[in-house]
FIVEXMI-678544 format. One record per residue (C-alpha): residue number from 1; x, y, z. Coordinates in nm, 4 decimals, padded with zeros to 6 digits, always signed. Each point is the difference from the previous one (the first is absolute). Layout:
<recs>
(NUM,(X,Y,Z))
...
</recs>
This chain:
<recs>
(1,(+04.6951,+01.4840,-01.9784))
(2,(-00.0860,-00.3303,+00.1490))
(3,(-00.3430,-00.1450,-00.0554))
(4,(-00.1742,-00.2045,+00.2629))
(5,(-00.1160,-00.3472,-00.0875))
(6,(-00.3681,-00.0286,-00.0711))
(7,(-00.1782,-00.1368,+00.3035))
(8,(-00.3431,-00.1401,+00.0006))
(9,(-00.2206,+00.1822,+00.2380))
(10,(-00.2366,-00.2229,+00.1899))
(11,(-00.2854,+00.0926,+00.2236))
(12,(+00.0326,-00.0786,+00.3629))
(13,(-00.2129,-00.3015,+00.0836))
(14,(-00.2658,+00.0277,+00.2575))
(15,(+00.0476,-00.2101,+00.3159))
(16,(-00.2360,-00.0534,+00.2891))
(17,(+00.1460,-00.0197,+00.3459))
(18,(-00.1401,-00.2137,+00.2823))
(19,(-00.2866,-00.1251,-00.2211))
(20,(-00.0518,-00.3529,-00.1253))
(21,(-00.0943,+00.1064,-00.3553))
(22,(+00.2054,+00.1058,-00.2945))
(23,(-00.0593,+00.2900,-00.2458))
(24,(-00.0417,-00.2677,-00.2679))
(25,(-00.2933,-00.1562,+00.1848))
(26,(-00.3552,+00.1013,-00.1003))
(27,(-00.1010,+00.3341,+00.1536))
(28,(-00.3108,-00.1686,+00.1381))
(29,(+00.2111,-00.1743,+00.2670))
(30,(+00.2086,+00.3091,+00.0882))
(31,(-00.0653,+00.1298,+00.3532))
(32,(-00.0424,+00.3753,+00.0570))
(33,(+00.3696,+00.0352,+00.0880))
(34,(+00.1019,-00.1365,-00.3418))
(35,(-00.2395,+00.2321,-00.1771))
(36,(+00.1361,+00.2974,+00.1946))
(37,(+00.3557,-00.1024,-00.0982))
(38,(-00.1080,-00.0327,-00.3673))
(39,(-00.1588,+00.3461,+00.0091))
(40,(+00.3008,+00.1587,+00.1595))
(41,(+00.2854,-00.1781,-00.1724))
(42,(-00.1520,-00.1975,-00.2839))
(43,(-00.0281,+00.0889,-00.3603))
(44,(-00.2507,+00.0258,-00.2792))
(45,(-00.0306,-00.3770,-00.0390))
(46,(-00.1015,-00.0430,+00.3652))
(47,(-00.2479,+00.2895,-00.0172))
(48,(-00.1573,-00.1444,-00.3168))
(49,(-00.0514,-00.3345,+00.1715))
(50,(-00.1654,+00.1717,+00.2946))
(51,(-00.2171,+00.2058,-00.2365))
(52,(-00.1114,-00.3099,-00.1869))
(53,(-00.1061,-00.1709,+00.3241))
(54,(-00.1870,+00.3121,+00.1143))
(55,(-00.1931,+00.0232,-00.3312))
(56,(-00.0812,-00.3725,+00.0266))
(57,(-00.1543,+00.0441,+00.3465))
(58,(-00.0366,+00.3687,+00.1040))
(59,(-00.0998,-00.0816,+00.3581))
(60,(+00.1965,-00.3189,+00.0380))
(61,(+00.2965,-00.0871,+00.2170))
(62,(+00.2681,+00.1575,-00.2196))
(63,(-00.1979,+00.3265,-00.0276))
(64,(-00.0501,+00.0051,+00.3800))
(65,(+00.3711,-00.0695,+00.0632))
(66,(+00.0929,+00.2839,-00.2391))
(67,(-00.2344,+00.2277,+00.1975))
(68,(+00.1666,-00.1026,+00.3264))
(69,(+00.3444,+00.0602,-00.1482))
(70,(-00.1059,+00.3448,-00.1218))
(71,(-00.1243,+00.0815,+00.3508))
(72,(+00.3511,-00.0669,+00.1281))
(73,(+00.1992,+00.1641,-00.2732))
(74,(-00.0757,+00.2010,-00.3152))
(75,(+00.3085,-00.0411,-00.2148))
(76,(+00.0497,+00.3052,-00.2258))
(77,(-00.1738,-00.0529,-00.3331))
(78,(-00.1027,-00.3613,+00.0421))
(79,(-00.2168,+00.0748,+00.3055))
(80,(-00.2218,+00.2330,-00.2030))
(81,(+00.0098,-00.2427,-00.2921))
(82,(-00.1198,-00.2958,+00.2111))
(83,(-00.2719,+00.2123,+00.1615))
(84,(-00.1222,+00.0865,-00.3477))
(85,(+00.0155,-00.3649,-00.1032))
(86,(-00.2112,-00.0982,+00.2964))
(87,(-00.2579,+00.2736,-00.0704))
(88,(-00.0062,-00.0764,-00.3764))
(89,(-00.0420,-00.3737,+00.0496))
(90,(-00.2833,+00.0445,+00.2441))
(91,(-00.1777,+00.2597,-00.2153))
(92,(+00.0329,-00.2334,-00.3008))
(93,(-00.1460,-00.2915,+00.1960))
(94,(-00.2918,+00.2134,+00.1183))
(95,(-00.0685,+00.1214,-00.3556))
(96,(+00.0176,-00.3531,-00.1302))
(97,(-00.2559,-00.1077,+00.2574))
(98,(-00.2339,+00.2755,-00.1120))
(99,(-00.2409,+00.2143,+00.2056))
(100,(-00.2657,-00.1753,+00.2074))
(101,(+00.1053,-00.3523,-00.0837))
(102,(+00.0857,-00.1028,+00.3515))
(103,(+00.3729,+00.0715,+00.0012))
(104,(+00.1425,-00.0607,+00.3432))
(105,(+00.2619,+00.2637,+00.0865))
(106,(+00.3005,-00.0165,+00.2282))
(107,(-00.1736,-00.0583,+00.3348))
(108,(-00.3531,-00.0968,-00.0889))
(109,(-00.0360,-00.3735,+00.0694))
(110,(+00.3720,-00.0314,+00.0657))
(111,(+00.1477,-00.2278,+00.2577))
(112,(+00.3116,+00.0393,+00.2076))
(113,(+00.2305,-00.2803,-00.0882))
(114,(+00.3692,-00.0946,+00.0116))
(115,(+00.1157,+00.0055,-00.3581))
(116,(+00.3790,+00.0083,+00.0170))
(117,(+00.2449,-00.2802,-00.0487))
(118,(+00.0917,-00.2172,+00.2965))
(119,(+00.1821,+00.2126,+00.2584))
(120,(-00.1390,+00.3280,-00.1309))
(121,(-00.2025,+00.2003,+00.2474))
(122,(-00.2235,+00.1563,-00.2605))
(123,(-00.3610,+00.0076,+00.1038))
(124,(-00.2138,+00.1835,-00.2536))
(125,(-00.3443,+00.0880,-00.1141))
(126,(-00.0196,-00.2178,-00.3074))
(127,(-00.3073,+00.0277,-00.2116))
(128,(-00.0003,-00.1222,-00.3552))
(129,(-00.1590,+00.1665,-00.2988))
(130,(-00.3320,-00.1729,-00.0169))
(131,(-00.3535,+00.0764,-00.0897))
(132,(-00.2727,-00.0116,+00.2603))
(133,(-00.3049,-00.1780,-00.1522))
(134,(-00.2272,+00.2428,+00.1841))
(135,(-00.3100,-00.0959,+00.2015))
(136,(-00.1432,-00.3413,-00.0731))
(137,(-00.3679,-00.0560,-00.0744))
(138,(-00.0840,-00.0477,+00.3719))
(139,(+00.2072,+00.2939,+00.1252))
(140,(-00.0727,+00.3705,+00.0161))
(141,(+00.2719,+00.2489,-00.1057))
(142,(+00.0889,+00.0419,+00.3716))
(143,(+00.0570,-00.3729,+00.0376))
(144,(-00.3059,-00.0699,+00.2113))
(145,(-00.1885,-00.3213,-00.0818))
(146,(-00.3288,+00.0557,-00.1801))
</recs>
């Protein structure tokens, strides 16, 4: 009986097509198309990098691009996983802000801005996790001047 030579099994590397970024670049500069490719054909290392960026800024550009990618395609397994990551990161951020301390959610006080890298057509609602100082001494709770 002939034995086959031991071969080293390597994972297929992820490649982006028609995009001016590389999988080795920071995920913060990946356009939506790159994130969609990483979700569909990437591996655990790519998903971990996306997860870390989402937890760093739950309503930021990477999180929004992941949402856009999931609207286009929900890859088996990782689609549910990334939806859970988005929900978990946002719930964690809201808990960290605490009740009634002026946390500004996803669309309150947000602005519509272009956040993608040059050449990316991403236009997103991009609030940041921040605290609203509340009404000042010369303002009523409704914002009217006193």
